[in-house]
FITORSE-433491 format. One record per residue (C-alpha): residue number from 0; residue in one letter; x, y, z. Coordinates in Angstrom, 2 decimals, decimal comma. Last residue first. Example, Ala and Ser with C-alpha at 12.3 -4.5 7.8 and 13.67 -1.06 7.14 Angstrom:
2
{num->1 | residuo->S | x->13,67 | y->-1,06 | z->7,14}
{num->0 | residuo->A | x->12,30 | y->-4,50 | z->7,80}
//
This chain:
139
{num->138 | residuo->V | x->-41,10 | y->-66,43 | z->2,55}
{num->137 | residuo->A | x->-38,72 | y->-64,83 | z->4,98}
{num->136 | residuo->T | x->-39,93 | y->-64,50 | z->8,50}
{num->135 | residuo->L | x->-40,30 | y->-61,48 | z->10,64}
{num->134 | residuo->G | x->-41,61 | y->-62,34 | z->14,06}
{num->133 | residuo->S | x->-38,96 | y->-60,52 | z->16,04}
{num->132 | residuo->T | x->-35,58 | y->-62,01 | z->16,78}
{num->131 | residuo->E | x->-35,22 | y->-64,49 | z->19,60}
{num->130 | residuo->S | x->-34,52 | y->-67,43 | z->17,36}
{num->129 | residuo->R | x->-31,64 | y->-65,65 | z->15,86}
{num->128 | residuo->P | x->-29,62 | y->-65,68 | z->19,07}
{num->127 | residuo->K | x->-28,95 | y->-62,33 | z->20,59}
{num->126 | residuo->P | x->-25,78 | y->-60,23 | z->20,15}
{num->125 | residuo->T | x->-24,57 | y->-58,29 | z->23,17}
{num->124 | residuo->F | x->-23,95 | y->-54,62 | z->22,54}
{num->123 | residuo->T | x->-22,19 | y->-52,72 | z->25,28}
{num->122 | residuo->K | x->-23,79 | y->-49,47 | z->26,23}
{num->121 | residuo->P | x->-21,90 | y->-46,41 | z->25,09}
{num->120 | residuo->R | x->-20,29 | y->-44,21 | z->27,73}
{num->119 | residuo->D | x->-21,83 | y->-40,75 | z->27,89}
{num->118 | residuo->A | x->-23,37 | y->-41,03 | z->31,33}
{num->117 | residuo->E | x->-20,04 | y->-42,03 | z->32,90}
{num->116 | residuo->M | x->-18,17 | y->-39,08 | z->31,37}
{num->115 | residuo->P | x->-15,95 | y->-39,61 | z->28,39}
{num->114 | residuo->Q | x->-12,19 | y->-39,43 | z->28,90}
{num->113 | residuo->S | x->-10,28 | y->-36,87 | z->26,83}
{num->112 | residuo->R | x->-12,76 | y->-34,15 | z->27,68}
{num->111 | residuo->D | x->-10,54 | y->-32,15 | z->30,05}
{num->110 | residuo->A | x->-12,39 | y->-28,93 | z->30,91}
{num->109 | residuo->L | x->-11,62 | y->-25,82 | z->28,86}
{num->108 | residuo->L | x->-15,21 | y->-25,12 | z->27,83}
{num->107 | residuo->E | x->-16,61 | y->-25,81 | z->31,28}
{num->106 | residuo->N | x->-13,96 | y->-23,63 | z->32,90}
{num->105 | residuo->L | x->-14,78 | y->-20,80 | z->30,49}
{num->104 | residuo->I | x->-18,49 | y->-21,09 | z->31,29}
{num->103 | residuo->K | x->-17,77 | y->-20,88 | z->35,03}
{num->102 | residuo->E | x->-15,46 | y->-17,89 | z->34,57}
{num->101 | residuo->Q | x->-18,09 | y->-16,10 | z->32,51}
{num->100 | residuo->N | x->-20,68 | y->-16,68 | z->35,21}
{num->99 | residuo->P | x->-18,26 | y->-15,48 | z->37,91}
{num->98 | residuo->Y | x->-17,60 | y->-12,26 | z->35,89}
{num->97 | residuo->T | x->-21,26 | y->-11,50 | z->35,21}
{num->96 | residuo->M | x->-21,86 | y->-10,06 | z->38,67}
{num->95 | residuo->M | x->-18,92 | y->-7,64 | z->38,50}
{num->94 | residuo->I | x->-20,13 | y->-6,35 | z->35,15}
{num->93 | residuo->E | x->-23,62 | y->-5,84 | z->36,52}
{num->92 | residuo->V | x->-22,34 | y->-3,96 | z->39,56}
{num->91 | residuo->S | x->-20,51 | y->-1,39 | z->37,47}
{num->90 | residuo->A | x->-16,77 | y->-1,13 | z->37,39}
{num->89 | residuo->P | x->-15,54 | y->2,32 | z->38,33}
{num->88 | residuo->S | x->-14,25 | y->4,31 | z->35,36}
{num->87 | residuo->K | x->-10,61 | y->4,57 | z->34,40}
{num->86 | residuo->A | x->-10,42 | y->6,08 | z->30,92}
{num->85 | residuo->P | x->-7,87 | y->4,46 | z->28,67}
{num->84 | residuo->G | x->-4,95 | y->6,71 | z->27,81}
{num->83 | residuo->P | x->-4,19 | y->9,78 | z->25,72}
{num->82 | residuo->S | x->-7,85 | y->10,80 | z->25,41}
{num->81 | residuo->S | x->-9,50 | y->11,09 | z->22,04}
{num->80 | residuo->G | x->-11,81 | y->13,97 | z->21,15}
{num->79 | residuo->E | x->-9,11 | y->16,52 | z->20,27}
{num->78 | residuo->R | x->-7,26 | y->14,14 | z->17,95}
{num->77 | residuo->Q | x->-10,45 | y->13,09 | z->16,22}
{num->76 | residuo->A | x->-11,48 | y->16,69 | z->15,57}
{num->75 | residuo->V | x->-8,04 | y->17,52 | z->14,13}
{num->74 | residuo->N | x->-8,25 | y->14,61 | z->11,69}
{num->73 | residuo->I | x->-11,81 | y->15,47 | z->10,69}
{num->72 | residuo->I | x->-10,86 | y->19,10 | z->10,03}
{num->71 | residuo->V | x->-7,79 | y->18,07 | z->8,03}
{num->70 | residuo->L | x->-9,85 | y->15,66 | z->5,93}
{num->69 | residuo->L | x->-12,47 | y->18,35 | z->5,24}
{num->68 | residuo->V | x->-9,77 | y->20,81 | z->4,18}
{num->67 | residuo->W | x->-8,32 | y->18,17 | z->1,85}
{num->66 | residuo->V | x->-11,72 | y->17,45 | z->0,31}
{num->65 | residuo->A | x->-12,42 | y->21,16 | z->-0,20}
{num->64 | residuo->V | x->-9,02 | y->21,67 | z->-1,85}
{num->63 | residuo->L | x->-9,73 | y->18,79 | z->-4,23}
{num->62 | residuo->A | x->-13,15 | y->20,21 | z->-5,08}
{num->61 | residuo->T | x->-11,67 | y->23,63 | z->-5,77}
{num->60 | residuo->W | x->-9,00 | y->22,07 | z->-7,98}
{num->59 | residuo->T | x->-11,67 | y->20,26 | z->-10,01}
{num->58 | residuo->R | x->-13,87 | y->23,34 | z->-10,25}
{num->57 | residuo->R | x->-11,03 | y->25,56 | z->-11,39}
{num->56 | residuo->C | x->-9,82 | y->23,21 | z->-14,13}
{num->55 | residuo->P | x->-9,06 | y->25,74 | z->-16,89}
{num->54 | residuo->F | x->-7,44 | y->28,14 | z->-14,36}
{num->53 | residuo->V | x->-5,16 | y->25,65 | z->-12,69}
{num->52 | residuo->L | x->-2,91 | y->24,19 | z->-15,37}
{num->51 | residuo->G | x->-2,40 | y->26,65 | z->-18,23}
{num->50 | residuo->R | x->-3,36 | y->29,96 | z->-16,66}
{num->49 | residuo->W | x->-1,59 | y->29,22 | z->-13,40}
{num->48 | residuo->L | x->1,43 | y->27,78 | z->-15,24}
{num->47 | residuo->L | x->1,70 | y->30,92 | z->-17,38}
{num->46 | residuo->T | x->1,38 | y->33,15 | z->-14,34}
{num->45 | residuo->L | x->4,09 | y->31,15 | z->-12,60}
{num->44 | residuo->L | x->6,36 | y->31,49 | z->-15,65}
{num->43 | residuo->R | x->5,68 | y->35,22 | z->-15,89}
{num->42 | residuo->A | x->6,57 | y->35,65 | z->-12,22}
{num->41 | residuo->V | x->9,72 | y->33,60 | z->-12,71}
{num->40 | residuo->F | x->10,71 | y->35,70 | z->-15,75}
{num->39 | residuo->G | x->10,23 | y->38,93 | z->-13,84}
{num->38 | residuo->P | x->13,04 | y->37,87 | z->-11,52}
{num->37 | residuo->C | x->15,49 | y->37,96 | z->-14,46}
{num->36 | residuo->A | x->16,44 | y->34,74 | z->-16,26}
{num->35 | residuo->R | x->19,89 | y->33,32 | z->-15,92}
{num->34 | residuo->G | x->22,76 | y->34,11 | z->-18,32}
{num->33 | residuo->N | x->25,30 | y->34,56 | z->-15,55}
{num->32 | residuo->A | x->26,22 | y->38,25 | z->-15,56}
{num->31 | residuo->P | x->24,04 | y->39,41 | z->-18,49}
{num->30 | residuo->D | x->20,77 | y->38,56 | z->-16,71}
{num->29 | residuo->L | x->18,38 | y->37,51 | z->-19,44}
{num->28 | residuo->G | x->15,33 | y->39,57 | z->-20,40}
{num->27 | residuo->A | x->17,33 | y->41,52 | z->-23,00}
{num->26 | residuo->V | x->18,10 | y->38,22 | z->-24,78}
{num->25 | residuo->V | x->14,39 | y->37,46 | z->-25,06}
{num->24 | residuo->G | x->13,56 | y->40,93 | z->-26,43}
{num->23 | residuo->R | x->16,47 | y->40,86 | z->-28,92}
{num->22 | residuo->R | x->15,27 | y->37,47 | z->-30,25}
{num->21 | residuo->L | x->11,74 | y->38,81 | z->-30,75}
{num->20 | residuo->A | x->13,09 | y->41,82 | z->-32,66}
{num->19 | residuo->D | x->15,22 | y->39,52 | z->-34,85}
{num->18 | residuo->L | x->12,21 | y->37,29 | z->-35,55}
{num->17 | residuo->K | x->10,15 | y->40,30 | z->-36,65}
{num->16 | residuo->P | x->12,98 | y->41,53 | z->-38,89}
{num->15 | residuo->T | x->13,29 | y->38,07 | z->-40,54}
{num->14 | residuo->A | x->9,56 | y->37,57 | z->-41,20}
{num->13 | residuo->A | x->9,65 | y->39,49 | z->-44,51}
{num->12 | residuo->Q | x->12,24 | y->37,05 | z->-45,91}
{num->11 | residuo->H | x->9,72 | y->34,21 | z->-45,54}
{num->10 | residuo->R | x->8,51 | y->34,12 | z->-49,17}
{num->9 | residuo->A | x->11,96 | y->34,77 | z->-50,64}
{num->8 | residuo->L | x->13,54 | y->31,99 | z->-48,57}
{num->7 | residuo->L | x->10,80 | y->29,56 | z->-49,57}
{num->6 | residuo->L | x->11,18 | y->30,32 | z->-53,29}
{num->5 | residuo->E | x->14,96 | y->30,10 | z->-53,11}
{num->4 | residuo->R | x->14,72 | y->26,69 | z->-51,48}
{num->3 | residuo->P | x->12,23 | y->25,47 | z->-54,05}
{num->2 | residuo->T | x->14,74 | y->26,28 | z->-56,80}
{num->1 | residuo->K | x->14,17 | y->29,23 | z->-59,11}
{num->0 | residuo->M | x->13,84 | y->28,84 | z->-62,89}
//
């Protein structure tokens, strides 16, 4: 009776020539001087990456590219619209008229309030005798 190993080897013996041909093809694609891949290998690798990563998700990548293009356009538009320094325009009459009012309000807010004004001082309380209280009597 044959062992399981012998059975497996007999079953897959027909694949040996195919594997040898595949091995010869891969070795032929290598540069014999330093063992690196030929230039065609890089192109095949890029094609494989394109088909594996980009091609199945075309809509997603297209949307990402569209967003980046939009961001670049907005960034360039903002740079062109802004001036390098603040614009010097003549002060309008209304702004010049409100300045004294603002200064007056600021002075009122920053005034020394540590001592109360004369009108704000509390009146002194002087107690009255009980007989002068109103007509409320306890029963």
